[in-house]
C-alpha positions in Angstrom: 9.6 -16.7 1.9 9.6 -15.1 -1.5 7.4 -17.1 -4.0 9.2 -16.3 -7.2 12.5 -17.6 -5.7 11.0 -21.1 -4.7 10.6 -24.2 -6.7 7.1 -25.7 -6.9 8.0 -28.5 -4.5 9.0 -26.1 -2.1 5.7 -24.1 -2.2 3.9 -27.4 -2.1 5.3 -27.9 1.4 4.3 -24.4 2.4 0.5 -24.5 1.0 0.1 -27.9 2.8 0.6 -26.3 6.2 0.0 -22.5 5.6 -2.7 -20.3 3.9 -1.4 -16.8 4.1 0.1 -14.8 1.1 1.5 -11.3 1.2 1.1 -9.2 -1.7 3.0 -5.9 -2.1 1.2 -3.1 -4.6 2.4 0.3 -5.3 2.8 2.5 -8.3 5.2 3.8 -10.9 4.6 7.5 -10.7 6.1 11.0 -10.0 7.3 11.9 -6.7 8.9 15.0 -7.2 12.1 16.2 -8.3 13.9 14.3 -5.2 12.5 10.8 -5.4 12.3 8.0 -8.0 9.1 7.1 -9.8 9.5 3.7 -8.0 9.1 5.0 -4.5 5.8 3.4 -3.8 6.6 -0.1 -5.1 10.0 0.0 -3.3 8.2 0.7 0.1 5.6 -1.8 -0.5 7.9 -4.7 -1.6 10.4 -3.6 1.3 7.8 -4.0 4.1 5.9 -7.0 2.7 9.1 -9.1 2.2 10.5 -8.2 5.8 7.3 -8.9 7.5 6.8 -12.1 5.6 10.3 -13.2 6.5 9.7 -12.5 10.2 6.3 -14.1 10.5 7.2 -17.1 8.1 4.5 -16.4 5.5 4.6 -16.4 1.8 5.5 -13.0 -0.3 4.3 -12.8 -3.9 5.9 -10.6 -6.5 5.3 -6.9 -6.6 2.5 -5.1 -8.5 4.5 -2.2 -9.7 1.9 -0.3 -11.6 -1.3 1.1 -9.9 -4.1 3.5 -10.4 -2.2 6.9 -11.0 -4.0 8.9 -13.6 -4.0 11.9 -11.0 -0.1 12.0 -11.8 -0.3 11.9 -15.5 1.0 15.4 -16.2 4.4 14.4 -15.0 7.0 12.6 -17.1 7.3 8.8 -16.7 4.3 8.4 -14.6 2.5 4.8 -15.7 -1.0 3.9 -14.6 -3.9 1.5 -15.3 -7.4 2.3 -15.3 -9.4 1.2 -12.0 -11.6 -1.3 -13.6 -8.5 -3.1 -15.1 -6.6 -2.9 -11.9 -9.4 -4.3 -9.8 -9.9 -7.2 -12.2 -6.2 -7.9 -12.6 -5.9 -7.9 -8.7 -8.9 -10.1 -8.4 -7.8 -12.5 -11.0 -4.2 -13.3 -9.5 -6.1 -13.5 -6.0 -8.2 -16.3 -7.4 -5.1 -17.7 -8.7 -3.7 -17.8 -5.3 -6.7 -19.4 -3.8 -6.5 -22.2 -6.4 -3.1 -23.3 -4.7 -4.7 -23.2 -1.2 -4.2 -19.5 -0.1 -7.5 -18.2 1.7 -6.0 -15.2 3.5 -4.5 -12.4 1.6 -2.8 -9.0 2.9 -2.5 -6.4 0.1 0.6 -4.4 1.4 -0.2 -1.2 -0.1 1.9 1.9 -0.5 -0.2 3.9 -2.8 -3.1 5.9 -1.9 -4.8 5.6 -5.4 -5.0 1.7 -4.9 -6.7 1.9 -1.5 -10.4 1.9 -2.4 -10.0 -0.5 -5.4 -8.1 -3.0 -3.4 -10.9 -2.9 -0.7 -13.6 -3.4 -3.4 -11.6 -6.4 -4.4 -11.5 -7.9 -0.9 -15.3 -7.5 -0.6 -15.7 -9.6 -3.7 -13.6 -12.2 -2.7 -15.3 -12.2 1.0 -18.7 -12.3 -0.6 -17.8 -15.2 -2.7 -16.2 -16.9 0.4 -13.1 -17.6 -1.9 -10.7 -15.7 0.4 -10.1 -13.2 3.2 -8.3 -10.4 1.7 -7.6 -7.2 3.2 -5.8 -3.8 2.3 -3.1 -2.5 4.5 -1.7 1.0 4.1 1.6 1.4 5.7 1.5 4.9 7.1 -2.1 4.2 8.2 -0.8 1.8 10.6 1.6 4.3 12.4 -0.2 7.7 12.3 1.1 8.8 15.9 4.7 8.3 14.7 4.3 10.0 11.4 2.8 13.0 13.3 5.5 12.9 15.9 8.4 12.7 13.4 7.2 15.2 11.1 6.0 18.8 11.5 4.9 19.3 7.9 4.4 15.8 6.6 2.2 16.1 3.2 0.3 13.3 1.9 2.7 12.7 -1.4 6.6 12.9 -2.0 6.8 14.3 1.8 9.4 13.6 4.5 7.6 10.3 5.4 8.4 8.6 2.0 11.7 10.6 1.5 12.8 9.2 4.8 11.7 5.6 3.9 13.6 5.7 0.6 16.5 7.2 2.3 16.2 3.8 4.5 15.6 1.5 1.7 17.3 2.8 -1.2 19.6 5.9 -0.3 21.3 5.9 -3.7 18.1 6.9 -5.4 17.3 10.0 -3.3 18.5 13.3 -4.8 19.4 14.9 -1.7 20.6 18.0 -3.2 17.1 18.6 -4.5 15.2 18.4 -1.3 15.1 22.2 -0.6 13.7 22.4 -4.3 11.1 20.0 -3.8 10.0 21.8 -0.6 10.1 25.4 -2.2 8.5 24.4 -5.4 5.8 22.4 -3.9 3.1 23.1 -1.1 4.9 22.5 2.4 1.2 22.6 3.9 -1.6 20.9 2.1 -4.3 23.1 3.3 -2.5 25.9 2.0 -3.4 24.6 -1.4 -6.8 25.4 -1.0 -8.1 21.9 -2.0 -11.7 22.4 -0.7 -14.3 25.3 -1.6 -17.9 25.3 -0.1 -17.8 21.7 0.9 -16.4 20.5 -2.4 -13.1 18.9 -3.4 -12.0 21.4 -6.2 -9.2 19.2 -7.9 -8.6 16.1 -9.5 -4.8 15.9 -10.4 -1.9 16.4 -8.3 -0.5 19.3 -10.5 -4.0 21.2 -9.4 -2.5 21.7 -6.0 1.3 21.4 -6.4 3.7 22.6 -9.5 6.1 20.2 -8.8 3.9 17.2 -7.7 4.7 17.0 -4.0 3.7 18.4 -0.5 5.4 18.6 2.8 8.7 19.5 4.0 11.3 17.1 2.4 14.2 18.5 4.4 12.9 17.0 7.5 13.5 13.7 6.5 16.7 11.5 7.6 17.5 7.9 7.1 17.2 7.3 10.9 13.5 8.7 10.8 13.2 6.2 7.8 14.6 3.2 9.7 12.0 4.1 12.6 9.1 4.1 10.3 10.0 0.9 8.5 10.5 -1.0 11.8 7.3 0.3 13.4 5.4 -0.4 10.3 6.9 -4.1 9.9 5.8 -4.7 13.6 2.3 -3.7 12.9 2.0 -5.8 9.6 3.6 -8.7 11.3 0.9 -8.4 13.9 -1.9 -8.4 11.3 -0.5 -11.2 9.5 -0.3 -13.4 12.6 -4.1 -12.3 13.5 -5.2 -13.2 10.0 -3.6 -16.6 10.0 -4.8 -17.5 13.7 -8.4 -16.6 13.1 -10.9 -19.1 12.0 -11.8 -18.8 8.3 -15.6 -18.7 9.2 -14.9 -15.8 11.6 -13.5 -13.8 8.8 -16.4 -14.1 6.6 -19.5 -12.0 6.4 -21.9 -12.4 9.3 -25.3 -14.1 8.5 -28.4 -12.1 8.1 -30.1 -11.3 11.4 -33.2 -13.4 12.5 -35.7 -14.1 11.4 -34.0 -15.5 8.2 -35.5 -14.2 5.0 -38.2 -16.7 4.2 -38.3 -18.7 7.1 -41.7 -18.1 7.9 -43.3 -18.9 4.6 
């Protein structure tokens, strides 16, 4: 069920019985010469809406702009600063709790959002407002990603290329796949990202001139479909787990005994 397509009475029927919301989040940022800036939010929305439909839960509109200043040198990249992003996500999450939602799964497709979504989830849990958890699609199926691609790359690589080939093939510039590979860095370690134990870069352009890593020519629509189906299955399982768990079991555990002040 997609929230924005419903009427308010329809949603009233939903929250009278269910308390789970699926929130897709991505970014609008460069993904090399071959993929659209919409890559991350297209993946997030595709997975969120499919899993919500299969599991029978509510999916909200997508957050299309995320924490992406590390791609700022490339045309068109949009970003918000981390504090504003966290506050925005927390604010609309508390809005959902007002309507009866107390379990939220952030379906995330952008690495720059990860730590900030986890911080928001911690805030909501500490306040006992909701159990909100960040889910990153490729982290749910690491073995399949490794099996499908010899040189994957963490950004704009074959896994994201294959996913967009599956979800929105008309947006992939297939005539630029070799350009993406040859103008980027096929193997991330070859960029020499660490020196003497320190991460020596802040922006993507510090490592790759065209903004991407991995061998994009290894992507196919069929591999994208495999990734999509496997990740959707994992997300459905997570949604069902969150739904079936008692709210108390999802909250922070109490302080160990003896309780503070109990012997005063």
